[in-house]
MIFI-858458 format. One record per atom (N, C-alpha, C): residue number from 1; chain; atom name; x, y, z. Coordinates in steps of 0.05 Angstrom, whole numbers. Each point is the difference from the previous one (the first is absolute). Layout:
<sites>
<site><kese>NUM</kese><zake>A</zake><rolum>CA</rolum><east>X</east><north>Y</north><up>Z</up></site>
...
</sites>
This chain:
<sites>
<site><kese>1</kese><zake>A</zake><rolum>N</rolum><east>73</east><north>256</north><up>-1083</up></site>
<site><kese>1</kese><zake>A</zake><rolum>CA</rolum><east>-17</east><north>4</north><up>1</up></site>
<site><kese>1</kese><zake>A</zake><rolum>C</rolum><east>-26</east><north>12</north><up>-20</up></site>
<site><kese>2</kese><zake>A</zake><rolum>N</rolum><east>-13</east><north>1</north><up>-5</up></site>
<site><kese>2</kese><zake>A</zake><rolum>CA</rolum><east>-8</east><north>24</north><up>-16</up></site>
<site><kese>2</kese><zake>A</zake><rolum>C</rolum><east>-40</east><north>-4</north><up>20</up></site>
<site><kese>3</kese><zake>A</zake><rolum>N</rolum><east>-10</east><north>27</north><up>-5</up></site>
<site><kese>3</kese><zake>A</zake><rolum>CA</rolum><east>-31</east><north>-7</north><up>7</up></site>
<site><kese>3</kese><zake>A</zake><rolum>C</rolum><east>-13</east><north>18</north><up>-13</up></site>
<site><kese>4</kese><zake>A</zake><rolum>N</rolum><east>-32</east><north>-12</north><up>-1</up></site>
<site><kese>4</kese><zake>A</zake><rolum>CA</rolum><east>-22</east><north>-8</north><up>-20</up></site>
<site><kese>4</kese><zake>A</zake><rolum>C</rolum><east>-14</east><north>22</north><up>17</up></site>
<site><kese>5</kese><zake>A</zake><rolum>N</rolum><east>-28</east><north>20</north><up>-14</up></site>
<site><kese>5</kese><zake>A</zake><rolum>CA</rolum><east>-4</east><north>12</north><up>13</up></site>
<site><kese>5</kese><zake>A</zake><rolum>C</rolum><east>-32</east><north>-15</north><up>-12</up></site>
<site><kese>6</kese><zake>A</zake><rolum>N</rolum><east>-10</east><north>-11</north><up>46</up></site>
<site><kese>6</kese><zake>A</zake><rolum>CA</rolum><east>-30</east><north>-17</north><up>-6</up></site>
<site><kese>6</kese><zake>A</zake><rolum>C</rolum><east>-17</east><north>14</north><up>-28</up></site>
<site><kese>7</kese><zake>A</zake><rolum>N</rolum><east>-14</east><north>-24</north><up>-4</up></site>
<site><kese>7</kese><zake>A</zake><rolum>CA</rolum><east>-10</east><north>-3</north><up>-25</up></site>
<site><kese>7</kese><zake>A</zake><rolum>C</rolum><east>-33</east><north>34</north><up>9</up></site>
<site><kese>8</kese><zake>A</zake><rolum>N</rolum><east>-10</east><north>15</north><up>-2</up></site>
<site><kese>8</kese><zake>A</zake><rolum>CA</rolum><east>-16</east><north>19</north><up>1</up></site>
<site><kese>8</kese><zake>A</zake><rolum>C</rolum><east>-12</east><north>-12</north><up>-2</up></site>
<site><kese>9</kese><zake>A</zake><rolum>N</rolum><east>-11</east><north>-26</north><up>-10</up></site>
<site><kese>9</kese><zake>A</zake><rolum>CA</rolum><east>-19</east><north>-4</north><up>-7</up></site>
<site><kese>9</kese><zake>A</zake><rolum>C</rolum><east>-20</east><north>-16</north><up>44</up></site>
<site><kese>10</kese><zake>A</zake><rolum>N</rolum><east>25</east><north>1</north><up>5</up></site>
<site><kese>10</kese><zake>A</zake><rolum>CA</rolum><east>1</east><north>-21</north><up>37</up></site>
<site><kese>10</kese><zake>A</zake><rolum>C</rolum><east>-15</east><north>16</north><up>21</up></site>
<site><kese>11</kese><zake>A</zake><rolum>N</rolum><east>0</east><north>31</north><up>-6</up></site>
<site><kese>11</kese><zake>A</zake><rolum>CA</rolum><east>-3</east><north>29</north><up>8</up></site>
<site><kese>11</kese><zake>A</zake><rolum>C</rolum><east>10</east><north>0</north><up>25</up></site>
<site><kese>12</kese><zake>A</zake><rolum>N</rolum><east>27</east><north>-2</north><up>8</up></site>
<site><kese>12</kese><zake>A</zake><rolum>CA</rolum><east>30</east><north>10</north><up>21</up></site>
<site><kese>12</kese><zake>A</zake><rolum>C</rolum><east>17</east><north>-3</north><up>-25</up></site>
<site><kese>13</kese><zake>A</zake><rolum>N</rolum><east>19</east><north>28</north><up>19</up></site>
<site><kese>13</kese><zake>A</zake><rolum>CA</rolum><east>26</east><north>18</north><up>-7</up></site>
<site><kese>13</kese><zake>A</zake><rolum>C</rolum><east>22</east><north>-10</north><up>8</up></site>
<site><kese>14</kese><zake>A</zake><rolum>N</rolum><east>21</east><north>-11</north><up>-22</up></site>
<site><kese>14</kese><zake>A</zake><rolum>CA</rolum><east>17</east><north>-20</north><up>25</up></site>
<site><kese>14</kese><zake>A</zake><rolum>C</rolum><east>15</east><north>-11</north><up>-41</up></site>
<site><kese>15</kese><zake>A</zake><rolum>N</rolum><east>17</east><north>-16</north><up>15</up></site>
<site><kese>15</kese><zake>A</zake><rolum>CA</rolum><east>11</east><north>-4</north><up>-12</up></site>
<site><kese>15</kese><zake>A</zake><rolum>C</rolum><east>17</east><north>-38</north><up>1</up></site>
<site><kese>16</kese><zake>A</zake><rolum>N</rolum><east>7</east><north>-4</north><up>-9</up></site>
<site><kese>16</kese><zake>A</zake><rolum>CA</rolum><east>18</east><north>-43</north><up>7</up></site>
<site><kese>16</kese><zake>A</zake><rolum>C</rolum><east>18</east><north>13</north><up>-14</up></site>
<site><kese>17</kese><zake>A</zake><rolum>N</rolum><east>8</east><north>-40</north><up>10</up></site>
<site><kese>17</kese><zake>A</zake><rolum>CA</rolum><east>31</east><north>-5</north><up>-16</up></site>
<site><kese>17</kese><zake>A</zake><rolum>C</rolum><east>-9</east><north>-43</north><up>7</up></site>
<site><kese>18</kese><zake>A</zake><rolum>N</rolum><east>-2</east><north>-8</north><up>-3</up></site>
<site><kese>18</kese><zake>A</zake><rolum>CA</rolum><east>14</east><north>-26</north><up>-15</up></site>
<site><kese>18</kese><zake>A</zake><rolum>C</rolum><east>35</east><north>-8</north><up>24</up></site>
<site><kese>19</kese><zake>A</zake><rolum>N</rolum><east>-6</east><north>-24</north><up>14</up></site>
<site><kese>19</kese><zake>A</zake><rolum>CA</rolum><east>33</east><north>-1</north><up>7</up></site>
<site><kese>19</kese><zake>A</zake><rolum>C</rolum><east>-7</east><north>-28</north><up>3</up></site>
<site><kese>20</kese><zake>A</zake><rolum>N</rolum><east>13</east><north>-18</north><up>-17</up></site>
<site><kese>20</kese><zake>A</zake><rolum>CA</rolum><east>-3</east><north>-33</north><up>1</up></site>
<site><kese>20</kese><zake>A</zake><rolum>C</rolum><east>-41</east><north>-8</north><up>4</up></site>
<site><kese>21</kese><zake>A</zake><rolum>N</rolum><east>-10</east><north>-21</north><up>28</up></site>
<site><kese>21</kese><zake>A</zake><rolum>CA</rolum><east>-12</east><north>7</north><up>-15</up></site>
<site><kese>21</kese><zake>A</zake><rolum>C</rolum><east>-34</east><north>9</north><up>22</up></site>
<site><kese>22</kese><zake>A</zake><rolum>N</rolum><east>7</east><north>34</north><up>-7</up></site>
<site><kese>22</kese><zake>A</zake><rolum>CA</rolum><east>-11</east><north>17</north><up>18</up></site>
<site><kese>22</kese><zake>A</zake><rolum>C</rolum><east>4</east><north>27</north><up>-7</up></site>
<site><kese>23</kese><zake>A</zake><rolum>N</rolum><east>-26</east><north>2</north><up>9</up></site>
<site><kese>23</kese><zake>A</zake><rolum>CA</rolum><east>-5</east><north>28</north><up>-15</up></site>
<site><kese>23</kese><zake>A</zake><rolum>C</rolum><east>-4</east><north>29</north><up>18</up></site>
<site><kese>24</kese><zake>A</zake><rolum>N</rolum><east>13</east><north>26</north><up>0</up></site>
<site><kese>24</kese><zake>A</zake><rolum>CA</rolum><east>11</east><north>13</north><up>29</up></site>
<site><kese>24</kese><zake>A</zake><rolum>C</rolum><east>-25</east><north>21</north><up>-15</up></site>
<site><kese>25</kese><zake>A</zake><rolum>N</rolum><east>-5</east><north>19</north><up>15</up></site>
<site><kese>25</kese><zake>A</zake><rolum>CA</rolum><east>-20</east><north>21</north><up>-1</up></site>
<site><kese>25</kese><zake>A</zake><rolum>C</rolum><east>6</east><north>13</north><up>38</up></site>
<site><kese>26</kese><zake>A</zake><rolum>N</rolum><east>12</east><north>31</north><up>-32</up></site>
<site><kese>26</kese><zake>A</zake><rolum>CA</rolum><east>-3</east><north>26</north><up>15</up></site>
<site><kese>26</kese><zake>A</zake><rolum>C</rolum><east>-3</east><north>24</north><up>-20</up></site>
<site><kese>27</kese><zake>A</zake><rolum>N</rolum><east>-12</east><north>13</north><up>21</up></site>
<site><kese>27</kese><zake>A</zake><rolum>CA</rolum><east>-3</east><north>34</north><up>-1</up></site>
<site><kese>27</kese><zake>A</zake><rolum>C</rolum><east>16</east><north>26</north><up>2</up></site>
<site><kese>28</kese><zake>A</zake><rolum>N</rolum><east>6</east><north>14</north><up>3</up></site>
<site><kese>28</kese><zake>A</zake><rolum>CA</rolum><east>13</east><north>31</north><up>4</up></site>
<site><kese>28</kese><zake>A</zake><rolum>C</rolum><east>-11</east><north>7</north><up>17</up></site>
<site><kese>29</kese><zake>A</zake><rolum>N</rolum><east>7</east><north>9</north><up>31</up></site>
<site><kese>29</kese><zake>A</zake><rolum>CA</rolum><east>-13</east><north>14</north><up>17</up></site>
<site><kese>29</kese><zake>A</zake><rolum>C</rolum><east>-3</east><north>30</north><up>0</up></site>
<site><kese>30</kese><zake>A</zake><rolum>N</rolum><east>-29</east><north>13</north><up>11</up></site>
<site><kese>30</kese><zake>A</zake><rolum>CA</rolum><east>12</east><north>27</north><up>7</up></site>
<site><kese>30</kese><zake>A</zake><rolum>C</rolum><east>18</east><north>10</north><up>7</up></site>
<site><kese>31</kese><zake>A</zake><rolum>N</rolum><east>19</east><north>-11</north><up>20</up></site>
<site><kese>31</kese><zake>A</zake><rolum>CA</rolum><east>17</east><north>12</north><up>12</up></site>
<site><kese>31</kese><zake>A</zake><rolum>C</rolum><east>29</east><north>3</north><up>-30</up></site>
<site><kese>32</kese><zake>A</zake><rolum>N</rolum><east>-14</east><north>-12</north><up>-22</up></site>
<site><kese>32</kese><zake>A</zake><rolum>CA</rolum><east>30</east><north>-10</north><up>-21</up></site>
<site><kese>32</kese><zake>A</zake><rolum>C</rolum><east>8</east><north>-15</north><up>3</up></site>
<site><kese>33</kese><zake>A</zake><rolum>N</rolum><east>-3</east><north>-32</north><up>20</up></site>
<site><kese>33</kese><zake>A</zake><rolum>CA</rolum><east>17</east><north>-18</north><up>7</up></site>
<site><kese>33</kese><zake>A</zake><rolum>C</rolum><east>-24</east><north>-35</north><up>-21</up></site>
<site><kese>34</kese><zake>A</zake><rolum>N</rolum><east>14</east><north>-18</north><up>-9</up></site>
<site><kese>34</kese><zake>A</zake><rolum>CA</rolum><east>-16</east><north>-17</north><up>8</up></site>
<site><kese>34</kese><zake>A</zake><rolum>C</rolum><east>0</east><north>-9</north><up>11</up></site>
<site><kese>35</kese><zake>A</zake><rolum>N</rolum><east>-38</east><north>-13</north><up>-2</up></site>
<site><kese>35</kese><zake>A</zake><rolum>CA</rolum><east>-3</east><north>-28</north><up>19</up></site>
<site><kese>35</kese><zake>A</zake><rolum>C</rolum><east>-1</east><north>-25</north><up>-13</up></site>
<site><kese>36</kese><zake>A</zake><rolum>N</rolum><east>5</east><north>-15</north><up>22</up></site>
<site><kese>36</kese><zake>A</zake><rolum>CA</rolum><east>-12</east><north>-32</north><up>-29</up></site>
<site><kese>36</kese><zake>A</zake><rolum>C</rolum><east>-24</east><north>-5</north><up>26</up></site>
<site><kese>37</kese><zake>A</zake><rolum>N</rolum><east>-21</east><north>-2</north><up>-35</up></site>
<site><kese>37</kese><zake>A</zake><rolum>CA</rolum><east>-21</east><north>-19</north><up>23</up></site>
<site><kese>37</kese><zake>A</zake><rolum>C</rolum><east>-10</east><north>-22</north><up>3</up></site>
<site><kese>38</kese><zake>A</zake><rolum>N</rolum><east>15</east><north>-18</north><up>-28</up></site>
<site><kese>38</kese><zake>A</zake><rolum>CA</rolum><east>-8</east><north>-34</north><up>22</up></site>
<site><kese>38</kese><zake>A</zake><rolum>C</rolum><east>17</east><north>-14</north><up>-16</up></site>
<site><kese>39</kese><zake>A</zake><rolum>N</rolum><east>0</east><north>-8</north><up>-15</up></site>
<site><kese>39</kese><zake>A</zake><rolum>CA</rolum><east>23</east><north>-30</north><up>-11</up></site>
<site><kese>39</kese><zake>A</zake><rolum>C</rolum><east>-20</east><north>-19</north><up>-2</up></site>
<site><kese>40</kese><zake>A</zake><rolum>N</rolum><east>-7</east><north>-10</north><up>-14</up></site>
<site><kese>40</kese><zake>A</zake><rolum>CA</rolum><east>-14</east><north>-25</north><up>-11</up></site>
<site><kese>40</kese><zake>A</zake><rolum>C</rolum><east>13</east><north>-23</north><up>-21</up></site>
<site><kese>41</kese><zake>A</zake><rolum>N</rolum><east>-8</east><north>-28</north><up>11</up></site>
<site><kese>41</kese><zake>A</zake><rolum>CA</rolum><east>12</east><north>-10</north><up>-15</up></site>
<site><kese>41</kese><zake>A</zake><rolum>C</rolum><east>-7</east><north>-8</north><up>-31</up></site>
<site><kese>42</kese><zake>A</zake><rolum>N</rolum><east>2</east><north>-25</north><up>-27</up></site>
<site><kese>42</kese><zake>A</zake><rolum>CA</rolum><east>-14</east><north>14</north><up>-22</up></site>
<site><kese>42</kese><zake>A</zake><rolum>C</rolum><east>-24</east><north>-15</north><up>-1</up></site>
<site><kese>43</kese><zake>A</zake><rolum>N</rolum><east>-11</east><north>-16</north><up>22</up></site>
<site><kese>43</kese><zake>A</zake><rolum>CA</rolum><east>-15</east><north>-21</north><up>16</up></site>
<site><kese>43</kese><zake>A</zake><rolum>C</rolum><east>-27</east><north>15</north><up>-1</up></site>
<site><kese>44</kese><zake>A</zake><rolum>N</rolum><east>-1</east><north>27</north><up>23</up></site>
<site><kese>44</kese><zake>A</zake><rolum>CA</rolum><east>-20</east><north>10</north><up>11</up></site>
<site><kese>44</kese><zake>A</zake><rolum>C</rolum><east>-20</east><north>13</north><up>-23</up></site>
<site><kese>45</kese><zake>A</zake><rolum>N</rolum><east>-16</east><north>4</north><up>18</up></site>
<site><kese>45</kese><zake>A</zake><rolum>CA</rolum><east>-29</east><north>29</north><up>-26</up></site>
<site><kese>45</kese><zake>A</zake><rolum>C</rolum><east>17</east><north>24</north><up>12</up></site>
<site><kese>46</kese><zake>A</zake><rolum>N</rolum><east>6</east><north>3</north><up>-26</up></site>
<site><kese>46</kese><zake>A</zake><rolum>CA</rolum><east>19</east><north>27</north><up>1</up></site>
<site><kese>46</kese><zake>A</zake><rolum>C</rolum><east>-25</east><north>25</north><up>6</up></site>
<site><kese>47</kese><zake>A</zake><rolum>N</rolum><east>-21</east><north>5</north><up>-25</up></site>
<site><kese>47</kese><zake>A</zake><rolum>CA</rolum><east>-10</east><north>24</north><up>13</up></site>
<site><kese>47</kese><zake>A</zake><rolum>C</rolum><east>-24</east><north>-11</north><up>15</up></site>
<site><kese>48</kese><zake>A</zake><rolum>N</rolum><east>-1</east><north>-5</north><up>17</up></site>
<site><kese>48</kese><zake>A</zake><rolum>CA</rolum><east>-14</east><north>-2</north><up>23</up></site>
<site><kese>48</kese><zake>A</zake><rolum>C</rolum><east>9</east><north>-4</north><up>23</up></site>
<site><kese>49</kese><zake>A</zake><rolum>N</rolum><east>32</east><north>5</north><up>-2</up></site>
<site><kese>49</kese><zake>A</zake><rolum>CA</rolum><east>24</east><north>3</north><up>19</up></site>
<site><kese>49</kese><zake>A</zake><rolum>C</rolum><east>10</east><north>32</north><up>-6</up></site>
<site><kese>50</kese><zake>A</zake><rolum>N</rolum><east>6</east><north>20</north><up>-21</up></site>
<site><kese>50</kese><zake>A</zake><rolum>CA</rolum><east>3</east><north>20</north><up>-13</up></site>
<site><kese>50</kese><zake>A</zake><rolum>C</rolum><east>-19</east><north>26</north><up>29</up></site>
<site><kese>51</kese><zake>A</zake><rolum>N</rolum><east>-26</east><north>-20</north><up>-9</up></site>
<site><kese>51</kese><zake>A</zake><rolum>CA</rolum><east>-21</east><north>31</north><up>0</up></site>
<site><kese>51</kese><zake>A</zake><rolum>C</rolum><east>0</east><north>-16</north><up>37</up></site>
<site><kese>52</kese><zake>A</zake><rolum>N</rolum><east>3</east><north>-21</north><up>8</up></site>
<site><kese>52</kese><zake>A</zake><rolum>CA</rolum><east>-1</east><north>1</north><up>37</up></site>
<site><kese>52</kese><zake>A</zake><rolum>C</rolum><east>26</east><north>23</north><up>1</up></site>
<site><kese>53</kese><zake>A</zake><rolum>N</rolum><east>23</east><north>-8</north><up>-3</up></site>
<site><kese>53</kese><zake>A</zake><rolum>CA</rolum><east>24</east><north>7</north><up>0</up></site>
<site><kese>53</kese><zake>A</zake><rolum>C</rolum><east>15</east><north>33</north><up>4</up></site>
<site><kese>54</kese><zake>A</zake><rolum>N</rolum><east>-20</east><north>2</north><up>-22</up></site>
<site><kese>54</kese><zake>A</zake><rolum>CA</rolum><east>8</east><north>34</north><up>0</up></site>
<site><kese>54</kese><zake>A</zake><rolum>C</rolum><east>-28</east><north>25</north><up>9</up></site>
<site><kese>55</kese><zake>A</zake><rolum>N</rolum><east>-17</east><north>-29</north><up>18</up></site>
<site><kese>55</kese><zake>A</zake><rolum>CA</rolum><east>-16</east><north>11</north><up>1</up></site>
<site><kese>55</kese><zake>A</zake><rolum>C</rolum><east>-30</east><north>16</north><up>-22</up></site>
<site><kese>56</kese><zake>A</zake><rolum>N</rolum><east>-4</east><north>-10</north><up>-9</up></site>
<site><kese>56</kese><zake>A</zake><rolum>CA</rolum><east>-28</east><north>-1</north><up>-20</up></site>
<site><kese>56</kese><zake>A</zake><rolum>C</rolum><east>-11</east><north>-15</north><up>-10</up></site>
<site><kese>57</kese><zake>A</zake><rolum>N</rolum><east>-7</east><north>-14</north><up>24</up></site>
<site><kese>57</kese><zake>A</zake><rolum>CA</rolum><east>-24</east><north>-31</north><up>11</up></site>
<site><kese>57</kese><zake>A</zake><rolum>C</rolum><east>-26</east><north>10</north><up>-10</up></site>
</sites>
């Protein structure tokens, strides 16, 4: 699976990829690791969940 950057217009930094009917969002952690931020079904309202899950309400 290939990850793509989350569009800058959404105001969060990270990456996402699609798996079947879900989107998985992740970001690089300060210690060099990778953290899964959230996994959302394609029907969920994604823009608001991005901001909530990335702590940028």
